[in-house]
C-alpha positions in Angstrom: 34.1 11.9 4.4 32.8 8.9 6.3 34.9 6.0 4.9 32.5 3.1 5.4 29.7 5.0 3.7 32.0 5.9 0.9 32.9 2.3 0.4 29.3 1.2 0.5 28.5 3.6 -2.3 31.5 2.5 -4.2 30.3 -1.1 -4.0 26.8 -0.2 -5.2 28.2 1.8 -8.1 30.5 -1.1 -9.0 27.6 -3.6 -9.0 25.5 -1.2 -11.0 28.1 -1.0 -13.7 27.2 -3.6 -16.3 24.3 -4.6 -14.0 23.3 -7.6 -16.1 26.5 -9.4 -14.9 26.6 -10.5 -11.2 29.7 -9.5 -9.4 31.7 -11.9 -7.2 32.7 -10.9 -3.7 36.4 -11.4 -4.6 36.4 -9.3 -7.6 34.5 -6.5 -5.8 37.2 -6.4 -3.1 40.1 -6.7 -5.6 38.8 -4.1 -8.1 38.0 -1.6 -5.3 41.1 -2.3 -3.3 39.2 -3.3 -0.2 40.1 -5.7 2.5 38.2 -8.9 1.9 36.7 -9.0 5.4 35.7 -5.3 5.3 34.1 -5.8 1.8 32.2 -8.9 3.0 30.8 -7.0 6.0 29.6 -4.1 3.9 28.1 -6.4 1.3 26.3 -8.3 4.1 24.8 -5.1 5.4 23.7 -4.0 1.9 22.1 -7.5 1.4 20.2 -7.1 4.7 18.9 -3.7 3.7 17.8 -4.9 0.2 20.3 -2.8 -1.8 22.1 -5.8 -3.1 20.7 -9.3 -3.8 22.4 -12.7 -4.5 22.1 -13.7 -8.0 19.4 -16.4 -8.6 22.2 -18.8 -9.7 23.8 -18.5 -6.3 27.0 -16.8 -7.4 27.6 -13.1 -7.4 25.6 -10.1 -6.4 23.2 -7.8 -8.3 21.3 -4.6 -7.4 18.5 -5.2 -4.9 14.8 -4.4 -5.0 15.0 -1.6 -2.4 17.4 0.3 -4.5 15.1 0.1 -7.5 12.2 1.1 -5.3 14.0 4.3 -4.3 14.6 5.2 -7.9 11.0 4.3 -8.8 9.5 6.4 -6.0 11.6 9.4 -6.8 10.4 9.3 -10.4 7.1 7.6 -11.1 5.3 8.4 -7.9 6.4 12.0 -7.2 3.0 13.4 -8.2 1.2 10.8 -6.1 3.3 11.5 -3.0 2.9 15.3 -3.5 -0.9 14.9 -3.7 -1.0 12.8 -0.5 1.7 14.3 1.8 -0.4 17.0 3.4 -3.4 14.8 4.0 -1.1 12.1 5.5 0.5 14.7 7.8 -3.0 15.7 8.9 -3.9 12.1 9.7 -0.8 11.7 11.8 -1.4 15.0 13.7 -5.2 14.3 14.2 -5.1 10.6 15.2 -1.5 10.2 16.4 -1.2 7.0 14.4 0.9 5.9 11.4 -0.2 6.2 7.8 1.2 4.8 4.6 0.7 5.2 0.8 1.1 1.9 -1.0 1.0 0.4 -4.5 0.6 -3.2 -5.7 3.7 -4.7 -7.4 3.2 -8.3 -8.3 2.2 -10.2 -5.2 3.8 -7.5 -3.0 2.3 -4.5 -1.3 5.0 -1.8 -1.6 5.1 1.4 0.6 6.0 4.5 -1.4 5.4 7.0 1.3 4.8 6.9 5.1 4.2 9.2 8.1 5.0 8.0 11.6 3.3 9.3 14.7 4.9 10.1 18.0 3.7 7.2 20.0 5.7 5.4 22.8 4.5 2.1 21.4 4.8 2.1 17.6 3.2 -0.1 15.0 5.7 -1.3 12.3 5.2 -2.8 8.9 7.6 -3.9 6.3 8.1 -1.7 3.2 7.4 -4.7 1.1 5.0 -7.4 2.2 2.8 -10.1 0.7 -0.3 -8.1 -0.5 -2.7 -10.7 0.9 -1.3 -10.1 4.4 -2.0 -6.4 4.5 -5.1 -4.2 4.5 -3.8 -2.0 1.7 -2.8 -5.0 -0.4 -6.2 -6.7 0.0 -7.8 -3.4 -1.0 -5.6 -3.0 -4.1 -6.3 -6.5 -5.2 -10.1 -6.4 -4.6 -10.7 -3.0 -6.2 -9.2 -4.1 -9.6 -11.5 -4.7 -12.5 -12.9 -8.3 -12.9 -10.5 -9.2 -15.8 -7.5 -7.8 -13.9 -8.6 -9.7 -10.8 -8.9 -12.9 -12.7 -5.5 -12.4 -14.2 -4.0 -11.7 -10.7 -5.5 -15.0 -9.3 -4.2 -17.0 -12.2 -0.7 -15.6 -11.8 -0.4 -15.4 -8.0 -3.1 -17.8 -6.7 -5.5 -17.4 -3.9 -4.3 -16.4 -0.4 -2.8 -19.0 1.9 -5.1 -20.1 4.8 -2.2 -19.1 7.1 -2.3 -15.5 5.8 -6.0 -15.0 5.0 -8.0 -17.9 6.2 -11.4 -16.4 5.5 -10.6 -16.0 1.8 -8.6 -19.2 1.0 -11.3 -20.7 -1.3 -12.4 -19.1 -4.6 -16.0 -18.8 -3.5 -15.2 -17.1 -0.2 -12.5 -15.0 -1.8 -15.0 -13.6 -4.4 -17.6 -13.0 -1.7 -15.2 -11.0 0.4 -14.0 -9.0 -2.7 -17.6 -8.0 -3.3 -18.0 -7.0 0.4 -14.8 -4.9 0.1 -16.0 -3.2 -3.1 -19.4 -2.4 -1.6 -17.9 -1.1 1.7 -15.1 0.9 0.0 -12.4 0.1 2.5 -10.6 -2.8 4.1 -10.3 -3.4 7.9 -7.9 -6.1 9.0 -5.9 -7.4 11.9 -2.9 -9.3 10.5 -0.5 -11.9 12.0 1.6 -9.2 13.7 -1.3 -8.0 15.7 -1.7 -4.7 13.8 -5.1 -3.2 13.0 -5.1 -1.5 9.6 -7.7 0.4 7.6 -7.1 1.0 3.9 -8.9 3.2 1.3 -8.5 3.4 -2.5 -6.8 6.3 -4.2 -7.9 7.2 -7.8 -6.6 9.3 -10.5 -9.4 10.2 -12.9 -11.3 6.9 -12.0 -8.1 4.8 -12.3 -7.0 3.0 -9.1 -3.4 4.0 -8.4 -2.7 3.4 -4.7 -4.1 2.7 -1.3 -4.0 4.9 1.8 -3.8 3.0 5.0 -3.8 3.9 8.7 -2.5 1.3 11.2 -1.8 0.8 14.8 -1.1 -1.9 17.5 -4.3 -3.8 18.0 -4.3 -3.3 21.8 -4.8 0.5 21.3 -7.8 0.2 18.9 -11.3 0.7 20.4 -14.7 1.3 18.9 -14.4 5.1 19.1 -10.9 5.3 17.6 -11.8 2.8 14.8 -14.8 5.0 13.8 -12.5 8.0 13.7 -10.0 6.1 11.6 -12.6 5.1 9.0 -14.1 8.5 8.8 -10.7 10.3 8.6 -9.2 7.8 6.2 -12.2 7.9 3.8 -12.2 11.7 3.8 -8.5 11.9 3.2 -8.5 9.3 0.4 -11.2 11.3 -1.4 -9.2 14.5 -1.0 -6.0 12.9 -2.3 -7.9 11.5 -5.3 -9.3 15.0 -6.0 -5.8 16.4 -5.8 -4.6 13.9 -8.4 -7.5 14.4 -10.8 -7.2 18.2 -11.0 
């Protein structure tokens, strides 16, 4: 048994017990009979990985969003991942570029499944990121029904000019939304110099996720971009068909 891993699991289980009450660092160390310094280092790592979070009041620790995401993915999205996995593998093998399956949760785009290609220079994107700052997030927002879109804007506002300059006014935002709906996909180059193309995934006409293929912008050319769009559109339709059977 690897001791540090065992201790990390002990800490997560301890914080999960009576999860509504934040646990102080001192009580975690004392109740688990851990050296204070060792406990602090493990907690710091769990914070960095998103498995623990500081309580909003500033004192104590609670379970982090990444831990809930793992549980959520293993349960609610199992059918979706199963329907998409083979197509995503085919994308990676055919194009040698990364692909992700993502959902919209609040103002975040959350990755629930990914496939990484074997490229010397890899494109990387965070598991959770502001939806307005990603191709998949922009797609998931734009393809909502008009009432749902209005509700989203009221709750989360329009995109910041720093993140999505072209859509930072209501008029331009709605114009771009209509363009996205008409085109059926989103192509974007974000602040990290990634080129991404995203397509909608439906289950019996209900939008449930986005399929995105992305790469470092320097590697993208006209021919490859055309392949990305054709392959992504075809794969998204196949995944949607798999879900609707």
